Steps between C-alpha positions, in 0.01 A plus 500: 500500500310741717546869423670551835701210654486349843624713787502470876648293779518118514624308799729197437281196420211706362645531150265234355198700609642814344561309183135390483391856557730626224367239264145615554606850411673401181201308370222739592656849459354628823610693804503317829671460836551218750605509863562221752572527870602230744536543878494875466768514221431608143651221293377603162394838363498511120325683225513529123312637200316822436251666729307676220293379200742672259780288635714810544542529874683235702359334803692622803574388854208687647248479216147452627211349312128446563481177700120481485363238747845419637439815701194360680693330782694823564168664589410199717838539675403843630172356631694235690730764647196690634366167642836446675467841664142438613351760266305250298316176565470269203185342628300813565272647236655758266187710559619561857770718344335602177120515580393566139657176390239305694225578250329241272592183682853589596444572868679192622785478253836489677854586404586129528245420227634770269863388550428143393250596228188371672308831537292455181586861408687412184369729226266787431148388401405813301716661226781721628632785287864464409617818675337413834791285612719808496275687746567343836209656700255406224616142469504457874137619514409262219652206684301590816183471305584164335341168602676164524468250216428225750468461876825634650715216636321224309736480200839606371506745214800709403457878502730643234474867588230586764710312759768769502263792542321339790816424696654840414185680627512313828870576536444872435213517750700337777823696448343833399709513185371672188647240268595134530839579348590717798446207736688258273800728466526542876450133592669317212709716270661689787620205711622302197621785276283379216323717244168323438237748398125500498447814300816622325564873486492643149864606518608132559283342236746539205733260676237224535497202262220499240297178494382328183386160395750245367450480124354172388474363853246216525244512779572235764232256605391697809446811288296305244282352770447843656411643153241231447334574833491871418344430158245255639363750755558865391310624806663259742758566765793369298444734209411799720808444721743551212316726256291746709628760437712438189766734636617208704616340170654801324677821562754365752781704353306822530553772759149462647552127576856544633404793723179357651449300821408158369677280767391163358633567150729800448792450740829569328821323618836354402571131536742574779238696689258205487760244605616731781153513653454124493845451646411727789178302561683171554829613647439799726236672711548826318158481343303253713557349846567127516145436633347631180753396232347151484171659386676558166507129429221356721215387273170684548309395185540237229287369218393564143488875478172637363676779318832359388323171411785286636604356841672758718629525859524829694637606836454852644553679169744268328466225244633169632700238313319197355553224254519602137776660299318830480427527873799353675684770691842359561525152649423544867152419638472840671592712193280807459488795262294638211506509126407805294340539158743429219756304700648701783544298818614533856524226761677373807581143592561477879610134472795603282540852636459636147324799355445571132395792288448501123362784293471567124345757282395240240180338608428133435146359478524312829257472786744427787870417470604520133757284331784754539469507875464123507831458319674739737358324809610163367849628436524657842402188690742293298797697633415584859 
């Protein structure tokens, strides 16, 4: 059994989903949480296990954990809000707002291209010192001097981390804010009463869940394929995107990582927070007006991704559902969301009026949707 048993709230009929969740905890000795909304109502909000590596502190209702790339669409959401207000135009060059960004072949890159991973700005070409990602002015200057890996707009290639800094810098310049977190708090956390953080204050960090790899976990096929591509071309975009700098791969429990502004990779949230945001996107106009909500699930790019080495579909900042167990978000054709490193996942399914958030502090070796989330999704759609 897990060190700390299942707790939370379960609406009638959702017991089988909670049972699957509890079973995952008992077999993997991890801390995790799951939340499901439907039509604006939270039907399931459960958690179990420990939040620390020592297995001494229980996961609690409001425990937040690093959600890695599952935070990317939350940054995109703020961009779409500014578009709705007429403060941004997705099809105009980023250099119109951030002139230095236009250097070295980036003069015509648009926000639309960044949002659907067609900008070609996916990784740093030259070595980046580990500590640089914790220095926001320095990393922003470094991005401005970068060059695309291919002609912008000509191909799809996932940007694991630079994506977030580009969007955040544009957001800050348009709003006049000193930090992206200020804008996010005002525009998302405030209206929804969520506690998603991009840069967690030191005083709050002891309450965060510590992430670690699942012992003995086997790498799934997508990870193996990615690893081969990295090994075959050490100086190529795939390897550079994930290992330059190495601080992207380690140190995520440290104060420097947790405190920094790394919007594409260091958001911290609870499962309920994630599901709440997705519920608002499909059921209300709290976050986006009706005219722009469809941009969350309208396809903008599709094909074999040059960085992820697998077929992908993207809208304006969100991954889209597609065939395959490790990439099927719910069951509706319009489902949209985003996976994060290690297995965390958030998505909404407008066709079923469902939203879903899953987080864990034990990281599987999966590229997209890992087997734990797959089992939970299967159980959910069997009972609704």
